[in-house]
N, C-alpha and C positions, 0 to 999 in steps of 0.2 A: 581447226578446233573441233574435237569430237565430243563436246559436252554442250549443254544449253546454258546460255548466259542472257538474262533479261537486260534490255537496253538501259534500264534505270540503275543497275547495280554497278558498284565500283569494286572491281576485283583486280588486285595487283599480282597475286600469285599465279605462276604458270603450272604449279604442281596440282593439277586437278585430273582425276581419273575419267575414263570414258563413260558416257551415258549419264553423267551427273547433271542434275538440273539445279540451277541457281536462279531464284525468282526475284521479284522486284525489291529494290531499295536495300540490297545486301551490301555489306562492306567487308571485304576479306583482304587482310594485309599480305605483304610480299612473301614472308617466310612460311606461311601456313601451308599444310599439306592436306589435301582432300582426296579421298579414295574414289573408287568406281561406284556407279549406280546409286549415288546419294541423292537425296531430295532436300534442298536447303530453301526453306520458305521465306516469305517476305520479312524484311526488317531484321535480318540476322547479322550480327557483327562477330567476326572471327579474327583474333589477334595473331601475332607472328608465331610464337612458340606453341602452336596447336597442331596436333595430328588427329585427323579424322579418318577412320577406316572405311571399308567398303559397305555399301548398302545401309548407310546411316540416314535416318530421317531427323531433321532438325526443324521443328515447327516455328511459327512466327514469334518474334520478339525475344529471341535467345541471344545471349552474348557468351562467347567462348573465349576466356582470357588465357594469357600465357601460362603454360604449365599443364594445360588440359590434354589428356590422352583419351580418345574415344575409339574403342575397338569396333570390330565389324558388327553389323546388324543391331546397332543400338537405336533406340527411339528416345528423342528428347522432346517433351511436350511444350506447349506454348508458355512463354514467359518463365520457363525454368531458369533458376539463377545459380551461378557458380561463383565461388570466391577463391582467390589465390594468395591471400595475405590475412593472417589471423589478427593482426593489429594494424590496420591501415591508417595512414596519416597523409594529409595533403602534402604533395611535393616530396614525399619520402617513399622510396621504392626499394624492394628487396633486390639484392644482386641476382639471386636465383629464385624465381617464384616457386611456391610449393606446388608439387605435382599431384593432380587429382586424376584418377584412372577410372574410367567407366568400362567395365569388362564386356566381353562379347555377349550380345543378346540381351543386355539389360535395358530396362525402360524407366524413364524419369517422367513422372506425371506433371501435369500443368501446375505452374506456380510453386513447384518444389524448390527448396533451397539446399544446396550442397556446400557444406563448409570446406575449407581448403585442406589439401593433403590427405584426402580420403580415397578409399577404393570401394567402388560399387561392384559387387561380385557378379560372376557370369549368370545371366538369365534372371537377375534380381529385378524386383518390381518396386519402385518408389512411388508411393501414393501421391495423389494431387495435394499440394499444399504442405507436404511433409517437410520438416526441417531436420536434415541429416547431419548429426554431430559425430557419428562414429562410423567405422567401416561397416558395410552391409555384406553379410554372408552370401555366397552363391545360392541362387534359387529362392532367396528369402523375399517375403513381402513385408515392407515397412511402411508404417503410417504414423501420423501424429507429430506433435512438437513437444519434446524432441522425438524423433522417429524411433519406433521400437518394432521389433519383429512381431507381426500379428499372424503369420502363417507362412507356408511354403507352397510354391506353385506346383500344380499337378499332383498334389499329395492326396492319397485316399485315406480317410480317417477310419481307423479300426478300433472299436470299443471292445476290449478284452472281457470286461465284466459281462457284457451282453452275451459274448460267446460262451462264457462259463455257465451263465444262468440258463441258457437254452441248450445246454448239454451237447454242444457241437464237437466235443472232444471224442465222443464214442468210446471205444475201448482204450484209446491212447490217453496219456495225461498231458498232451500238448496238441496245438494246432499249428499248421504252417500258414504263413501269411502270403506266400507266393513271391517272396524276394529272397533269392538264394536259399539258405537253410535256416533263415530266421524263424524262431518258434516262440509261441506263447505257451508257457507251462501253467497248469493248474496245480497249485501247491496244497498239500493236505492241511486241513484245519481241524483242530480239536477244541471244543468249547464245553464248558460246564459252569457251575455257579462260581467257580474260582476265577473264571476268565477264559481267554482264548489263546491258542498256541498254533503257529504255523511252522512247518518244517520243510527243509529241502535237503536231500541226500545226493551225494555224488553217484552218478550213473542212473539214478531213478529220476531225479528232477534236474540236477546240474550235470550236463553232458561232458564234463571235462574235470580233471583234477585241479583243485583250487590251490594256488600258490600265494595269492594276495587278495586283500579286500580293502575297500575304502568307502567312506561315507561322504556324501555331499549334503550339506544342510545349512541353515541360516542364509540362504541365497537372498540378497537384499532386494532383488527385483526380478522381473520376468525375462531378464536378458538371456541371450544364448550362452550355453555352456557346451562342453564336449566338442562338437564340430571337428571330427577327425575319423580316420579309419585305421585299423591295425593290419599289418602285413601277416602276422602269425598268431597274434593273441586272440583268445576267445573271452567273451564277457557275458555275465549273467546279471541282470538288473532287477531289483525289487524295490518298489516304493513303499517303505514301511510306515510312512505317515504323509498326509497331505496328498498332493497330486502334481504331476508334470506331464509334458508331452515329449515323445521321442520320435524324431524323423529317422526313418530307415531308407537308405538309398543305395542302389547298386549301379547307378549310372544310366539306367534305362527306366526303372520304375521307382516310385517313391511313395511311402506310406507314413501316416502320422498315427502313432499309437499312444493312447492315454494310459498312463500308469497312475492308478489311484487306489490300489488295494494291496495289502500284504498277502492276499490269496493267489497272486499271480507273479510269474517271473518271465522276463524277456531275455531270450538267448540270442546273442549277436555273434556270429562267427567272424573269422578274419575276412578281409577284403570287402567289408560292408561299411559304407559311410554312415555315421550316426551323429545326430544333433539332439541335445536336450534343451528344452526351453519351457516357458509358461509355468515355472515353479510357483506354487503357492507359498506364502510366507512360512507355513509350518511344514513344508515338504522335507522329507528325509529320504535320500536315495542311497541304497546299499548296493555296491557293485562288487561281484566276485570276478577275479581275473585268473587266467590260466598260467601267468608267468609274473615274475617280478617286473618292476618298472624298467623299461628299456626305451630311451628316447628315439633310437633309430627304428623302432617298430612302428612309430606313429607316422601317418600321412596327414598333414594339417592343412594342405591347400587342395581345394576341390579340383582344380585343373590338373594338378599333379596326380591326384587320385584317379581321375579318368584316364590319364596317360599310363599309370601303373596297371590298371585293370586291363587295358588294351594290350600291354606288353606281356602280361603274365597269364594270358588265356591258355 
């Protein structure tokens, strides 16, 4: 036996990776699979149809029920609760339990509750006591009941209005934020007694020919929208009313940009992951695109995006 098993634990499975530690009063059933270098703390129960990856930490008082898939480097905090049946009844069982997936590198806070059939994205962070009722995007931080996205890990906040007011543009009408060729443009504004006008022209402010535009408005909550990358298409975003936040991510660096003025435009080139969230109730987002809608140009899974970036360098 090349793993540690405390004398008080009842472990029926033989599928346990090397250097894993299983501490006091654990109960692990026969069909469960446990990876290498895991740390399974006191009073953990693991049912049969459960797969636990490598380097997983499971703190005290956690039960992993049939249908749970835990990928590598996941942290599960004390007394986190998972469910595998949306409508449980005594003595009534699903033929196939709903599958819940905790993706690589994610963390589940103490006393959080994860409803059945959900996916917690890569590197996501579920706050303590959160009640998760929907899939959690990769890298997102979710808190509350029901859990909502409150931020993204390792994102640097950039306030474009501050950049404009402090004249950081110099002779150019844009600044680079240090992620690929993403730019924040200063849009011309003309004001008089009759009101104000903002303008953007192709080649001067919008760095590509526009073939399509769309508006996003009346967003009923601060839920995440966007959450994709394009293979070839360019985009230019202007928040013409209200405010929202945009996450810009190239797989290595991540920034959060506040859009809250029609005086600024955000240029997002291809191969950049973008997420829009924190919409105010009055927010109106205007998006110019370099091409017509083409479903095959979208990458909607963050893991697939990272793979695509690696393959197309």
